[in-house]
Backbone as CSV, one residue per row, in Angstrom:
resi,resn,N_x,N_y,N_z,CA_x,CA_y,CA_z,C_x,C_y,C_z
1,MET,17.499,-37.375,-39.869,16.766,-37.093,-38.649,17.703,-36.578,-37.556
2,MET,18.854,-37.218,-37.417,19.813,-36.830,-36.387,20.293,-35.398,-36.617
3,LYS,20.521,-35.010,-37.881,20.962,-33.649,-38.185,19.902,-32.631,-37.765
4,ARG,18.635,-32.954,-37.976,17.542,-32.043,-37.610,17.498,-31.853,-36.095
5,VAL,17.688,-32.925,-35.329,17.680,-32.844,-33.865,18.833,-31.969,-33.387
6,ILE,20.006,-32.177,-33.945,21.183,-31.388,-33.555,20.981,-29.922,-33.926
7,LEU,20.492,-29.655,-35.132,20.255,-28.282,-35.565,19.224,-27.606,-34.660
8,THR,18.148,-28.314,-34.331,17.119,-27.760,-33.445,17.708,-27.438,-32.080
9,ALA,18.525,-28.328,-31.551,19.158,-28.100,-30.245,20.090,-26.894,-30.295
10,LEU,20.856,-26.769,-31.380,21.759,-25.628,-31.521,20.983,-24.313,-31.603
11,LEU,19.929,-24.299,-32.396,19.129,-23.086,-32.527,18.448,-22.726,-31.211
12,ALA,17.970,-23.708,-30.480,17.353,-23.450,-29.178,18.381,-22.856,-28.232
13,GLY,19.596,-23.379,-28.270,20.671,-22.851,-27.415,21.027,-21.425,-27.762
14,LEU,20.969,-21.065,-29.041,21.255,-19.697,-29.458,20.147,-18.744,-29.032
15,ALA,18.920,-19.220,-29.018,17.787,-18.362,-28.652,17.762,-18.060,-27.168
16,MET,18.233,-18.966,-26.346,18.173,-18.790,-24.895,18.889,-17.520,-24.429
17,PRO,20.145,-17.276,-24.816,20.800,-16.050,-24.364,20.084,-14.795,-24.833
18,ALA,19.518,-14.832,-26.018,18.811,-13.655,-26.521,17.623,-13.333,-25.630
19,LEU,16.909,-14.345,-25.181,15.780,-14.119,-24.288,16.258,-13.588,-22.944
20,ALA,17.343,-14.150,-22.433,17.865,-13.714,-21.146,18.305,-12.253,-21.203
21,ASN,18.824,-11.803,-22.349,19.300,-10.429,-22.470,18.169,-9.409,-22.476
22,ASP,16.939,-9.864,-22.652,15.807,-8.946,-22.618,15.526,-8.446,-21.202
23,THR,16.013,-9.154,-20.199,15.830,-8.752,-18.816,16.873,-7.689,-18.496
24,PRO,16.443,-6.498,-18.044,17.399,-5.408,-17.854,18.195,-5.481,-16.556
25,TYR,17.988,-6.508,-15.762,18.670,-6.632,-14.472,19.199,-8.051,-14.331
26,THR,20.156,-8.213,-13.408,20.670,-9.532,-13.054,20.586,-9.661,-11.542
27,ILE,20.048,-10.784,-11.082,19.892,-11.048,-9.654,20.671,-12.317,-9.320
28,LYS,21.468,-12.263,-8.256,22.184,-13.440,-7.757,22.040,-13.468,-6.246
29,ASP,21.477,-14.526,-5.746,21.295,-14.692,-4.299,20.618,-13.481,-3.663
30,GLY,19.633,-12.940,-4.350,18.874,-11.809,-3.816,19.559,-10.461,-3.954
31,LYS,20.740,-10.437,-4.555,21.479,-9.193,-4.758,21.448,-8.830,-6.239
32,VAL,21.635,-7.542,-6.533,21.511,-7.050,-7.900,22.868,-6.689,-8.504
33,ASP,22.886,-6.579,-9.830,24.090,-6.141,-10.538,24.315,-4.649,-10.291
34,ALA,25.479,-4.156,-10.660,25.860,-2.758,-10.396,24.921,-1.769,-11.085
35,LYS,24.494,-2.073,-12.310,23.600,-1.171,-13.042,22.273,-1.014,-12.296
36,THR,21.718,-2.118,-11.842,20.448,-2.074,-11.126,20.622,-1.386,-9.773
37,MET,21.762,-1.587,-9.149,22.070,-0.901,-7.892,22.089,0.608,-8.122
38,ASN,22.680,1.037,-9.238,22.693,2.461,-9.569,21.273,2.984,-9.794
39,GLY,20.407,2.141,-10.329,19.007,2.517,-10.503,18.312,2.736,-9.173
40,TRP,18.583,1.867,-8.201,18.025,2.032,-6.859,18.535,3.337,-6.234
41,LYS,19.811,3.624,-6.417,20.389,4.875,-5.888,19.751,6.084,-6.562
42,ALA,19.489,5.994,-7.861,18.830,7.094,-8.579,17.413,7.296,-8.032
43,TRP,16.701,6.205,-7.782,15.352,6.257,-7.189,15.404,7.022,-5.865
44,ARG,16.361,6.656,-5.024,16.489,7.283,-3.707,16.873,8.761,-3.829
45,ALA,17.834,9.055,-4.677,18.319,10.428,-4.823,17.249,11.361,-5.381
46,ALA,16.411,10.851,-6.272,15.360,11.671,-6.872,14.126,11.784,-5.975
47,ALA,14.133,11.047,-4.860,13.034,11.068,-3.881,11.683,10.720,-4.519
48,CYS,11.699,9.736,-5.398,10.475,9.309,-6.087,9.432,8.752,-5.121
49,GLU,9.900,8.306,-3.950,8.971,7.731,-2.973,7.984,8.747,-2.424
50,ARG,8.273,10.026,-2.587,7.339,11.064,-2.118,5.974,10.917,-2.779
51,CYS,5.954,10.484,-4.010,4.680,10.309,-4.729,4.322,8.843,-4.949
52,HIS,5.328,8.011,-5.209,5.064,6.627,-5.582,5.192,5.646,-4.419
53,GLY,5.507,6.161,-3.232,5.609,5.315,-2.052,6.975,4.677,-1.915
54,PRO,7.378,4.360,-0.679,8.712,3.811,-0.443,8.934,2.442,-1.080
55,ASN,7.850,1.725,-1.349,7.956,0.406,-1.969,7.401,0.391,-3.383
56,GLN,7.273,1.571,-3.979,6.802,1.752,-5.358,5.357,1.287,-5.556
57,GLU,4.596,1.165,-4.478,3.225,0.661,-4.557,2.181,1.769,-4.675
58,GLY,2.642,3.011,-4.796,1.736,4.134,-5.018,1.356,4.868,-3.736
59,MET,1.116,6.148,-3.897,0.589,7.031,-2.865,-0.214,8.079,-3.610
60,VAL,0.350,9.293,-3.718,-0.268,10.325,-4.548,-0.139,9.927,-6.017
61,GLY,1.017,9.409,-6.372,1.258,8.899,-7.719,0.889,7.428,-7.790
62,PRO,0.784,6.875,-8.986,0.366,5.484,-9.143,1.416,4.474,-8.693
63,SER,0.980,3.246,-8.518,1.873,2.129,-8.222,2.777,1.884,-9.428
64,LEU,4.065,1.912,-9.198,4.989,1.596,-10.287,5.130,0.092,-10.451
65,ILE,4.761,-0.658,-9.430,4.757,-2.112,-9.545,3.799,-2.505,-10.676
66,GLU,2.632,-1.884,-10.700,1.644,-2.179,-11.744,1.975,-1.469,-13.057
67,ALA,2.388,-0.219,-12.978,2.662,0.559,-14.195,3.771,-0.068,-15.035
68,MET,4.792,-0.619,-14.381,5.915,-1.200,-15.113,5.537,-2.489,-15.839
69,LYS,4.404,-3.068,-15.504,3.914,-4.248,-16.219,3.305,-3.850,-17.565
70,LYS,2.913,-2.574,-17.688,2.210,-2.100,-18.884,3.067,-1.204,-19.770
71,LEU,3.971,-0.439,-19.168,4.769,0.518,-19.928,5.907,-0.158,-20.675
72,SER,6.115,0.247,-21.915,7.321,-0.184,-22.625,8.485,0.633,-22.067
73,LYS,9.682,0.225,-22.398,10.857,0.973,-21.938,10.829,2.400,-22.481
74,ASP,10.449,2.559,-23.729,10.376,3.896,-24.321,9.309,4.754,-23.642
75,GLU,8.163,4.166,-23.337,7.104,4.911,-22.635,7.571,5.331,-21.241
76,PHE,8.270,4.427,-20.569,8.827,4.745,-19.247,9.783,5.931,-19.339
77,LYS,10.727,5.856,-20.269,11.706,6.931,-20.440,11.010,8.262,-20.734
78,ASN,10.065,8.242,-21.634,9.343,9.458,-21.993,8.626,10.047,-20.778
79,THR,7.980,9.190,-19.995,7.241,9.656,-18.824,8.171,10.288,-17.795
80,VAL,9.281,9.626,-17.505,10.207,10.146,-16.484,10.887,11.417,-16.975
81,LEU,11.395,11.397,-18.175,12.192,12.527,-18.658,11.348,13.742,-19.040
82,ASN,10.158,13.501,-19.602,9.309,14.604,-20.056,8.137,14.895,-19.133
83,GLY,7.841,13.985,-18.220,6.733,14.160,-17.293,5.381,13.934,-17.941
84,ARG,4.370,13.976,-17.107,2.971,13.944,-17.545,2.273,14.976,-16.668
85,ILE,2.550,16.214,-16.977,2.121,17.343,-16.156,0.618,17.298,-15.875
86,GLU,-0.177,16.908,-16.875,-1.628,16.863,-16.693,-2.044,15.860,-15.616
87,LEU,-1.170,14.901,-15.311,-1.457,13.910,-14.264,-0.656,14.167,-12.990
88,GLY,0.090,15.260,-12.972,0.865,15.601,-11.782,2.277,15.058,-11.760
89,MET,2.710,14.411,-12.844,4.063,13.859,-12.908,5.003,14.902,-13.504
90,PRO,5.928,15.419,-12.677,6.883,16.401,-13.219,7.928,15.711,-14.105
91,ASN,8.590,16.505,-14.918,9.673,15.951,-15.729,10.940,15.861,-14.879
92,HIS,11.782,14.901,-15.215,13.041,14.692,-14.488,14.185,14.533,-15.483
93,PRO,14.518,15.592,-16.231,15.574,15.463,-17.247,16.941,15.145,-16.650
94,ALA,17.157,15.473,-15.379,18.439,15.173,-14.741,18.676,13.666,-14.606
95,LEU,17.612,12.876,-14.725,17.756,11.417,-14.626,18.181,10.768,-15.946
96,ALA,18.309,11.539,-17.003,18.642,10.983,-18.323,19.869,10.069,-18.308
97,PRO,20.978,10.442,-17.660,22.143,9.549,-17.678,21.919,8.240,-16.910
98,LYS,20.912,8.199,-16.050,20.664,7.024,-15.213,19.366,6.309,-15.574
99,ILE,18.714,6.716,-16.661,17.367,6.233,-16.956,17.329,4.724,-17.197
100,ASP,18.318,4.160,-17.854,18.332,2.711,-18.087,18.508,1.953,-16.770
101,ASP,19.324,2.489,-15.883,19.537,1.868,-14.577,18.262,1.931,-13.740
102,LEU,17.604,3.081,-13.754,16.344,3.235,-13.022,15.294,2.281,-13.574
103,TYR,15.237,2.155,-14.884,14.309,1.219,-15.507,14.582,-0.208,-15.027
104,ALA,15.858,-0.598,-14.989,16.220,-1.953,-14.552,15.733,-2.205,-13.125
105,TYR,15.973,-1.245,-12.240,15.544,-1.411,-10.845,14.024,-1.538,-10.747
106,LEU,13.302,-0.626,-11.368,11.841,-0.643,-11.259,11.230,-1.855,-11.962
107,LYS,11.833,-2.300,-13.036,11.342,-3.496,-13.723,11.542,-4.722,-12.826
108,GLY,12.668,-4.780,-12.155,12.914,-5.879,-11.217,11.932,-5.879,-10.060
109,ARG,11.603,-4.693,-9.568,10.583,-4.592,-8.502,9.234,-5.055,-9.034
110,SER,8.873,-4.604,-10.219,7.597,-4.967,-10.808,7.513,-6.469,-11.082
111,ASP,8.610,-7.061,-11.509,8.645,-8.495,-11.793,8.669,-9.335,-10.514
112,GLY,8.887,-8.689,-9.373,8.871,-9.392,-8.093,10.181,-10.042,-7.708
113,VAL,11.247,-9.812,-8.478,12.527,-10.438,-8.154,13.400,-9.568,-7.260
114,ILE,13.076,-8.277,-7.165,13.763,-7.380,-6.229,12.755,-7.052,-5.138
115,LYS,13.107,-7.393,-3.938,12.214,-7.189,-2.802,12.263,-5.733,-2.354
116,PRO,11.196,-5.260,-1.679,11.205,-3.873,-1.180,12.271,-3.695,-0.101
117,GLY,12.676,-2.462,0.065,13.669,-2.153,1.089,15.042,-1.937,0.511
118,LYS,16.025,-2.071,1.379,17.416,-1.834,0.976,17.859,-2.855,-0.056
119,VAL,18.572,-2.372,-1.049,19.078,-3.222,-2.125,20.577,-3.365,-1.954
120,GLU,21.084,-4.561,-2.234,22.521,-4.830,-2.148,23.018,-5.341,-3.489
121,SER,24.256,-4.990,-3.801,24.857,-5.411,-5.075,25.758,-6.624,-4.842
122,PHE,25.795,-7.506,-5.834,26.725,-8.630,-5.779,28.046,-8.274,-6.440
123,GLU,28.140,-7.079,-7.013,29.376,-6.675,-7.708,30.172,-5.706,-6.872
C-alpha cells in the first residue's frame, strides 16, 4: 500500500510541470515573461487595435478575448498569417517570427491574467 501511495505521489508530481508548460506565458506579480512582452510589442507594432480594439475586446474586428477561448494555437497562427479575407482579416506574414509570442500575449489577455493597458516584463 505504501509503495502505491509513493508511486501515485511521484506520478502526480511529474504531471504537474507538464500541465504548467501548456500555458504559453508566465506571470509574476502582474508582470510578464520576455516572450509575452515581445508578443505585446508585436501587437502594438502591427496596429491590431485598429480593428480589434485597444483592449482586444473588438471593434470592426471581433473580440480576441472571446476568440482566443475557442481558437487552437494552429487556428490562431493560420488566421493571423494567412488572413480570413472573406471576413475582412488581412494576412500578416511579417508576424511569422513573432507568432508564438503574440499568441502568448493574447492568450494571457483572454485568460484574464494579463490586464489591459501597458504591459511590463519581469525579465
